[in-house]
C-alpha positions in Angstrom: 134.7 317.9 415.3 135.0 317.8 411.6 134.6 321.4 410.4 135.8 323.0 407.2 138.4 324.9 409.2 139.9 321.7 410.7 139.8 319.9 407.3 141.7 322.8 405.8 144.3 322.7 408.5 144.9 318.9 408.0 145.1 319.4 404.3 147.7 322.2 404.7 149.7 320.0 407.0 149.7 317.1 404.5 150.8 319.4 401.7 153.6 320.8 403.8 154.9 317.3 404.6 154.7 316.3 401.0 156.6 319.4 400.0 159.4 318.7 402.5 159.7 315.2 401.0 160.0 316.6 397.5 162.8 318.8 398.6 165.0 315.9 399.8 168.1 315.4 397.7 167.8 312.5 395.2 170.6 310.0 395.4 172.3 309.8 392.0 172.2 306.5 390.2 175.6 304.7 390.3 177.5 305.2 387.0 177.2 302.5 384.5 180.4 300.3 384.3 182.5 301.1 381.2 181.9 298.8 378.3 184.5 296.1 377.8 187.1 297.0 375.2 186.4 295.6 371.8 188.1 292.3 370.8 189.8 293.1 367.5 191.7 291.1 364.9 195.3 290.3 366.0 198.0 292.2 364.2 200.8 290.6 362.3 203.9 290.2 364.4 206.8 289.4 362.1 207.0 291.9 359.2 206.8 295.7 359.4 207.3 298.6 357.2 209.5 301.3 358.7 211.4 304.5 357.8 215.0 304.0 359.1 215.4 307.8 359.4 212.7 308.1 362.0 211.4 304.7 363.2 213.2 302.9 366.0 210.2 301.0 367.4 208.1 298.6 365.4 204.9 296.7 366.2 202.2 297.2 368.8 201.5 295.8 372.2 198.5 293.4 372.3 196.5 291.5 374.9 194.6 288.3 374.4 192.8 285.8 376.7 193.6 282.1 377.4 191.2 279.7 375.8 190.7 276.1 376.6 193.8 274.3 377.7 196.2 276.8 376.3 199.7 277.0 377.8 201.8 280.1 377.4 204.0 278.2 374.9 200.9 277.6 372.7 200.0 281.3 372.7 203.6 282.4 372.2 203.9 280.4 368.9 200.6 281.7 367.6 201.9 285.3 367.9 205.5 284.5 366.9 206.9 285.0 370.4 209.5 282.9 372.3 209.0 281.2 375.6 211.0 283.7 377.7 209.3 286.6 376.0 205.8 285.6 376.9 206.7 284.3 380.4 208.6 287.5 381.5 205.8 289.7 380.2 203.3 287.9 382.4 204.9 287.5 385.9 202.8 285.4 388.3 201.1 283.4 385.5 201.7 279.7 385.5 203.1 278.9 382.1 201.4 275.5 382.0 198.1 276.3 383.7 197.5 280.0 383.0 193.7 279.7 383.5 191.0 279.9 380.9 189.8 283.5 380.3 192.9 285.1 381.8 194.4 288.1 380.0 197.8 287.5 378.6 200.1 290.4 377.6 201.7 289.9 374.1 205.0 291.8 373.9 204.7 292.3 370.1 206.2 295.8 370.1 210.0 295.9 369.7 212.6 298.5 370.1 215.2 298.0 367.4 218.8 297.2 368.6 221.5 299.8 368.4 223.1 298.4 365.2 223.2 299.2 361.5 219.8 298.6 359.8 221.3 296.1 357.3 221.4 292.4 356.9 220.7 290.2 360.0 220.9 291.8 363.4 220.7 289.5 366.5 220.2 290.8 370.0 221.1 288.0 372.4 219.5 289.6 375.5 216.3 290.1 373.5 216.4 286.5 372.2 215.3 287.9 368.8 216.6 288.4 365.3 215.9 291.3 362.9 216.4 291.0 359.2 216.6 294.2 357.1 216.3 293.2 353.4 217.6 295.6 350.8 214.7 297.8 349.6 213.7 297.8 346.0 213.3 301.1 344.2 210.2 303.1 345.2 209.3 300.5 347.8 209.3 301.1 351.6 212.0 299.6 353.8 210.9 296.5 355.8 212.1 294.6 358.8 211.4 291.0 359.6 211.7 289.8 363.2 211.5 286.4 364.8 212.2 284.9 368.2 215.2 282.7 368.5 217.0 280.2 370.8 220.7 280.9 371.6 223.6 279.2 373.3 223.2 278.0 376.9 225.7 278.9 379.6 229.1 277.4 378.7 228.1 277.4 375.0 227.5 281.1 374.6 226.6 282.5 371.1 229.5 284.9 370.3 229.1 288.6 369.6 230.6 290.4 366.6 230.0 290.5 362.9 230.2 287.8 360.3 228.2 286.8 357.2 226.2 284.0 355.7 228.6 281.7 353.8 226.3 278.9 352.7 222.7 277.5 352.8 221.3 274.0 352.7 217.9 272.4 352.8 217.2 269.2 354.7 220.8 269.1 356.1 222.4 266.2 357.9 224.0 266.9 361.3 227.5 265.8 362.2 227.6 266.3 366.0 231.1 267.6 367.1 233.0 265.4 369.5 232.4 267.8 372.4 228.6 267.5 371.9 228.8 263.7 371.6 230.8 263.5 374.8 228.2 265.7 376.6 225.3 263.5 375.4 227.1 260.3 376.2 227.7 261.5 379.8 224.0 262.2 380.1 223.1 258.7 378.9 222.0 259.9 375.5 224.7 258.8 373.0 224.6 260.4 369.5 225.6 258.9 366.2 228.4 260.5 364.1 225.8 261.5 361.5 222.1 262.3 362.0 220.3 262.2 358.7 217.6 264.6 357.6 214.2 264.0 359.2 212.2 264.5 362.3 215.1 263.5 364.7 217.5 266.0 363.2 217.9 269.0 365.5 218.8 271.3 362.6 215.3 271.0 361.2 214.7 271.5 357.5 217.0 274.5 356.8 220.4 275.8 357.9 222.5 278.9 357.1 226.2 278.6 357.7 228.0 281.6 359.2 231.5 282.8 358.7 232.2 281.5 362.2 232.8 277.8 361.2 230.9 276.1 364.0 227.9 278.3 364.3 224.7 278.1 362.3 221.3 279.7 362.0 218.8 276.8 361.6 215.4 275.3 362.3 214.7 272.8 365.0 212.7 269.7 365.8 212.0 271.0 369.3 210.0 274.3 368.6 209.0 274.6 372.2 212.7 275.5 373.0 212.7 278.6 370.8 213.0 281.7 372.9 215.4 280.1 375.4 219.1 279.4 375.9 219.1 275.7 375.0 221.5 275.4 372.0 225.3 274.8 371.8 225.8 278.3 370.5 223.8 278.1 367.3 220.7 280.3 366.6 217.5 278.4 366.4 214.2 279.4 364.7 210.7 278.1 364.7 210.4 275.7 361.7 208.0 278.1 359.9 210.3 281.1 360.4 213.5 279.5 359.2 211.7 278.4 356.0 210.6 281.9 355.3 213.8 283.7 356.2 215.9 281.0 354.4 214.4 282.0 351.1 215.0 285.7 351.7 218.6 285.8 352.9 221.2 285.5 350.2 224.7 284.1 350.8 227.0 286.9 351.7 224.5 288.7 353.9 226.1 290.6 356.8 225.2 289.2 360.3 225.7 291.4 363.4 225.3 289.9 366.9 225.0 292.2 369.9 224.0 291.8 373.5 221.9 294.8 374.6 219.7 294.2 377.6 218.4 297.8 377.6 217.4 299.3 374.2 216.0 302.8 373.7 214.2 304.1 370.6 212.0 307.1 369.5 208.5 306.4 368.2 205.9 309.0 367.3 206.2 311.5 370.1 207.9 309.5 372.8 211.1 307.8 373.9 210.6 304.1 374.5 212.7 301.7 376.6 212.6 297.9 376.4 214.5 296.1 379.2 215.5 292.4 379.4 217.2 290.4 382.1 221.0 290.5 381.9 222.2 287.1 380.6 223.7 285.0 383.4 227.1 284.8 381.8 227.3 288.5 380.8 230.2 289.8 383.0 230.0 293.4 381.8 229.1 296.1 384.2 225.8 297.6 383.1 224.6 300.9 384.6 221.2 300.4 386.2 220.4 303.8 387.5 218.2 305.7 385.0 220.4 308.7 384.6 223.6 306.7 384.0 221.8 304.3 381.7 220.4 307.1 379.6 223.8 308.7 379.2 225.4 305.4 378.2 222.7 304.2 375.8 221.1 307.3 374.2 222.8 308.9 371.2 223.2 312.6 370.6 220.6 312.4 367.8 218.1 310.9 370.2 218.7 313.6 372.8 218.0 316.2 370.2 214.7 314.6 369.4 213.8 314.6 373.1 214.6 318.3 373.3 212.8 319.2 370.1 209.6 317.6 371.4 210.0 319.2 374.8 209.8 315.7 376.3 210.5 315.0 379.9 211.9 311.5 380.7 210.4 309.8 383.7 213.4 308.5 385.5 211.4 306.7 388.1 209.6 304.8 385.4 212.9 303.8 383.8 214.2 302.7 387.2 211.1 300.5 387.7 211.3 299.1 384.2 215.0 298.1 384.7 214.4 296.7 388.1 211.6 294.4 386.7 212.6 293.8 383.1 209.5 292.4 381.5 210.5 293.0 377.9 207.6 295.4 377.3 208.4 298.4 375.1 207.2 301.3 377.2 207.1 305.1 376.4 208.9 306.7 379.3 208.5 310.3 378.2 204.7 310.6 378.4 203.5 312.5 381.5 201.7 310.5 384.1 202.1 307.1 382.4 202.4 303.9 384.3 202.9 300.3 383.0 199.5 299.2 384.3 197.8 302.2 382.5 199.7 301.5 379.3 198.6 297.9 379.3 195.0 298.7 380.1 194.8 300.8 376.9 196.5 298.1 374.8 194.7 296.5 371.9 192.6 293.4 372.9 192.7 290.8 370.2 191.4 287.4 369.3 193.5 284.4 370.5 194.4 283.1 367.0 197.2 283.2 364.5 197.2 286.6 362.8 196.4 286.8 359.1 199.5 286.6 357.0 201.6 284.8 359.6 204.2 282.2 358.7 202.6 279.5 360.8 199.4 277.7 359.8 198.5 276.8 363.4 198.2 273.1 362.6 201.2 271.8 364.5 200.3 272.7 368.1 203.0 272.2 370.7 200.9 270.0 373.0 203.7 269.4 375.4 203.5 269.0 379.2 206.0 270.5 381.7 207.6 267.1 382.2 207.9 266.4 378.5 209.4 269.9 378.0 212.1 269.3 380.6 212.8 265.8 379.2 213.1 266.9 375.6 215.0 270.2 376.1 217.1 269.3 379.1 215.8 272.5 380.7 213.4 272.8 383.6 210.4 274.9 382.6 210.2 278.3 384.3 207.5 278.4 387.0 205.3 281.3 387.9 206.8 283.8 390.2 205.3 286.9 392.0 207.4 289.2 389.7 209.9 289.0 386.9 213.5 288.2 387.5 215.7 291.1 388.7 217.9 292.8 386.2 221.1 291.4 387.6 221.4 287.9 389.0 222.4 288.0 392.7 223.6 284.4 392.8 227.3 283.8 392.1 227.9 283.4 388.4 229.9 280.8 386.6 232.3 282.5 384.3 231.8 281.5 380.7 234.7 279.8 379.0 236.8 282.0 376.8 235.7 281.9 373.2 238.5 280.7 370.9 236.1 281.1 367.9 235.5 284.8 367.8 236.9 287.8 369.6 234.1 289.2 371.7 233.4 292.9 371.0 231.8 295.6 373.0 228.2 296.7 372.2 229.2 299.8 370.2 232.1 298.0 368.4 229.7 295.2 367.2 228.0 297.6 364.8 230.8 297.8 362.2 233.8 295.5 362.6 234.2 292.1 360.8 235.5 289.4 363.1 237.0 286.1 362.1 236.8 282.5 363.3 240.4 281.6 363.2 241.5 279.0 365.7 238.3 277.2 366.0 238.6 273.6 367.3 234.9 272.8 366.8 233.6 270.9 363.8 232.6 273.0 360.8 229.3 271.1 360.6 228.0 273.2 363.4 227.5 272.6 367.1 223.8 273.3 367.1 
């Protein structure tokens, strides 16, 4: 029976049901994913202005992406990094097939070594050189830094202080008898004189040091820069030696140190940069964070830490030392992790930065097999993590240096050493 009363009851029931539906909680829409970080212009990586009174860290960490058939060596040279620098900053990445589109960390921020800010300073563990030209009046101080190759095990680059004694363009190379013997044993005999040209391992420039058999020079094998492949000399990319050759006068002081753990203050934080201990470094290095801080940090730096009320994250230091990736990391910022720090890093185009020494035309274009054949060193393969701070395998003790008396890290800052008693040829061992 369809009466007004029944119709009203049905209508009331429908309204009640509708009202209950309207009262149900509305599921919130999922948050929109954060926009990808902007891709910016790459920053220059070799020349920096700094204030020696306050600046102990230069540069800025950057991240780029693999493009095309890039190898890590290709990317390293674009950003004026050495092979070891880029490989250890990206553990687990295949150096020869990193994968198009993959993010690559560029360790282009550097803690300055604990040494006088004058002349040339070389940190062997860092595989990097820092040149501090004298400032002109009313101009800011600058520092120029480049990756380098150094002496392999058994041919270690010495520590100490010396100076640049001579310079030469397009030098000939006179291989010492010891080097010729080594090459002959490997089925690669060398002539007594190698003229200037593409086959000359000294490249186009050389700077002779006060240690008679050691040079700073270019190379005809740029893919070996950033590794231990020389007979004790210090190798540069061709474009870098040409720049620094013109800037460094004869008589410039050269300080060589071996500092696997470097600390420095920057803005409001204490930074640490850790590198693997060289295989033939027989010194006992503290690895626990507390002992390392006490051994490495100066009284002036402790005062800065106290003035800023900073609290040093010992666990972060321990993790950094245990996995030395060569990334400068602020260890006095609360709640910071390496992953978080890298996620906030500047994302940049994969190209040579404006103002760089290299024009980008001479790509390496070398395969892993060619790399091993030409350098005599097997390329480092991808590993799940970086190498430990101290090698666990038995070490082969380096032969005693008759060329220069080794000095401790702190002593290397201010004492002149001599090269008396050298039996190697003054032409340089490369």
